[in-house]
N, C-alpha and C positions, 0 to 999 in steps of 0.2 A: 772468937764469936763475933758475928756481925753486929755492929751498933747502928741502929736506925733511929732517925728522928722523923716523926710524923707531925707536920704542922696542921693540927686537927686531931684526928684519931677517934672522934666520938660521933661522927656523922655516918650516914648510910654507907657510903663507899669507903671513906677513910678508916672507919672502924674495921671493915673487912680486910683492908690492906694491912692494918696493924695486926689483926688476928692471923693472917697468912704468914707474916714475918715471924710472929711468935711461934707458930707451928713449925717453922723452918729452923728454929733455934736461935733467932736473933734476940738481942736485948733491945727493947723498943721503948722509946720515950715519946710521949704525946704532949705537944704544947697546945693547950686548949683553955677555955674560960672556966672550965670546971662545973658547968651547969648540967653535964651529962657524964655518965661513967665511961672510963676507958675500958678496953677489953681486959679481962683478968690476966695478970702477968705483966702488963705494961705499966710504965711509970708515968704518972701525970705530973706535968709541970704547969702550973697555972700562969697563963699569960693572955692578955687581950690584945690582939693584933691591931686594934684601932686605938690603943692607948699610947702613952708617951714613950715607954721603954719596954715593949712586950717581950724582949728576949733576954732581959737582964738576969733571969734566974737560970739560964742555960749555960753550961760550961762543958768543956771537952770538945772532942771532934767526933765525926760520924762517918761511917762507911757509906751511908745512904741518907739523904734527906728527901722526903716526899711532900709535895705541896699540891693542894687541890683548890686553892682559893679562886674565886671569880673576880677578885679585886686586883687590877694591875698594880696599883700603888702598894698593896700589901706584898705582892710577889716580888716586886722590885726591891722593896726595903729588906725583905728576908734575904735575897741574894746579896745585897750590899753588906748586910751585917753578919751573915752566916756562911756565905759562899766559900770563903777561904778555909772553913773548917769541915768541908764536906768532900769526900772522895768522889761521890756521885750525887747527882741531883735529878730527881724525876718530877716533872710537872705534869699534872693531868689537865690538859686543855680540852678542846672540843672541835669536831668537824664544823662547828659554826664559825670558825675563823675563816673559812673559805668564802671568797666573794662570788664565785661562780657556782650557782645552784642548777644550771641547765646542762652542762656537759656531763654525759653519762660515762662512768668509769674513770673519773679523775683520780690521780694519785697524790702523794704528798707534795709534789712540786706545783700544784695548782695555786693560782694567786689568792692571797688572803685579803681580808678587809684592811683598810688603813688602820693602823694601831692607834689607840688613844688611852692615856691614863686618866682622863677626866672622869670624875666620879659619876657623871650623868651620861657617859658614853654607853652605847649598847653592848650587849653581851659579847658579840663577836669581836668588836674593836678592843674591848678590855682583855679578852683572852689573847688576842694577837699581840697587844703590848706586853702582857705577862710573858708570852713566849719569847719576845725580844730580850727581855731582861734575863731569862734563864739561858737563852742561847749564848749570852756573853761568857758563860762558863766553858764554852768550847766542847771538847770531847769528854767532858764530865757530865754533860747534860743530855737527858732523854725527855722529849716532849711527846706525850701520849695524847692522841686525839680520838676519843671515843665518839660514837654517834649516840643513838638512843640506848641508854643503859636500863636493863630490866632485871627483875628478880624479886625475891621475897622481901617484903617490907618497903618496896619502892615508894618514896614519898611523893613522886610526881603524879602517880595514878594513871599514867598514860597507857602503857601496855596492859596494866592490870584492869583497865576499864573493860577491855574486850573479854577478859576472863570472867569478870563479874556479869557483863551483859549476857554472855552465852549461858553462864551457869544459872542466872535467875530466870531465863526465858523458858527453860524446859522444852515444851513442844511448840511454843509460840515463836513467831518470826522475830528476827533481830534486824534493826535498821542499820544499813551500811552505806558508806559514801560511794561515789563513783569509783569503779575499780579498774577500768581499762587504762593501761599504761602506767598505773601506780605501782610503786615498789615499796618494800619494807626491808629494813636492815637494822639489826639489833646486836647488842653484845650483853651476855649474861654478866651480872655484877661480880659473880665469883670468878669467872674467867678473867675479867678485867683486873680484879684485885690480885690474882695470881701472877698476871703479867707484870704489873707495876712492882710487885714485891721481888720478882726474880729476874726480870730481863736485864741484860747487860748491853742492850742496844744504845746507840747514840742518835742524835738528830731527831727528826719527827717521824712518828709512826701512827697510821690510822688504825686504831684498835676497834675494828668493826667486824661484824659477822658477814656472811655471804648475803648478797642482795637477791631477793626473790620477789615474785609478784605479791602485791598486798593481798590478793584473794587467797593465795596459797598460805600466807602467814595466818590470816584469819581462820582458814580451814583447820590449821594445826591447833589453834587455840580452841576452836569449836569442838574438835574431837576430844581434846583434853577435858573440856567442860561437860562432855556427854550431852551436848545439845542435839535434839532430834528434829527441831523445826527447820524451816528454811530461812532465807534472808530476803529483805526487800531493799533494793538499791535505789537511792534517790540521786537526782542530778545535782551538780554543783550549784546551778542557778536556783534550784528549788530549796536547797539547804540554806544557802546564803540569804535568800529572801526571808527565811524564817529565823535568822540570826543564829544559825548553827556555825560555830567557829571551826577553823582548821586546827589540827595538831595537838592543842592543849588548852587548858582552862575550862571554866564552867561552861556548860551548854556547848560542848564541842564533840566532835568525833575524832578522837586521837588517832595519830598515825596518818590521817588524811592530809594531803598537801595540795596546794594549787597546781593546776595542770602544767604550768610552765616551770615548776621546780623538779624537772626530770632527773637532775643529777644528785639531789640532796641525799637520797638513800641508795646511792649506787657507788659509793666510794670504794676504791680498790684496797684490798687487805693483804696482798702478797707479802709485804714487808712485815706486817704483824705476825703472820704465820711463819715466816722464815726466821724470825728473831725470838721464837719461843712462845708465841701466842697459841692458844688452843681454844676450840669452840665446842661448847656442850651441844648435844643434839637438840634441835629446836623443840621436839616433842617433850623432851625431859624438862627443859626450861619452862615450857608452857604448863606442864603438869604441876611443877612447883608453884608457879604463880597462881594457878587455879586453886590449889590447896590453900595457899596463903589468903586469897580473896575470900574463900569460904569461912576461914577463921576470923578474918577482920570484919567481914560483913559485906555482902554484895549490895546492900542498900544504905551503907553508911554515907555520910557526906563526903564528897570527893573533890579533889582539886582539878580533875579533868573528867570530861565525859558528860553523859546525860543521865539524869535521874530516871528511875523506872517510869514515873509519871510523865516526864517530858518525852521519853521515847514512845510511850503508848499514845500520847496525843499526836505526835508526828506520824506514827504509823497509821492511826485512824484517818488522818487527813490525807496521807499519801495514797492509801488504798492499794488496789492492784493485787496480783498474785505473788506468793512467795516462790522462790527458786533456790536451787543449790548454788554454792559458791563455785563449783567446778563443773 
């Protein structure tokens, strides 16, 4: 029986990884603070990775250790203290480690941001430093670099914003960002969890879906939501002048990126597919997200996107005629 240790196991992604391993017959231990439950069948070991001795209660060895931390210091410490007891080590990093966001179709050899373990370093630098710590394990290490992770229960609200926006609009138009030249690239959280749980790859892998035009991605979500109205497209300058943000956060249009970030959502995924990665059909993923948003509430407070009232005000000011996405 495979013995797996999840450093976490109670979060959105890590709990799915634990669940997948359990379904495959593994004995799963989750090291977590104990503020949230672990999946049924897993063993919780309470430990705070910010504390003085977080791994004191762990004993034995593991066939697989999985870490999803965003803290380079936490990752490096875990490797130092537990690395000799793991046959394989998988770290979930991010495509945000890449320094070049302009080159279209870059692969895993693309240059990364300079790494930093400083607590105030940005996300990409921290993930790069964490990768360096894990890479020291050599051929026992797999570094998984997902892009935008989507699916049921997504706490970031980014992809789900569009499901909610189209679902709540009915026959009314939906405000969209400039679409020409923009792309979208996602990975379903369950596809990612399955890969992390089962892949025997080593080195770095971009765990991303196929890159498609942003307009096509929005049309897939629109179809899943049953939206019958058109869209109104606003220019970058118009949106920025009204404090509408890129990508994420309150008062944003998620998935929208600056015009010069032509490579961010075009990463190559051949290695992911060749080493066991699988991609759910986009329409199936979109349908699950729409159903989830309807349950959670399309007008609930969100971490990303526009409220219904904010969107209505912007549409009224923008004016013009609605059109189709294609």
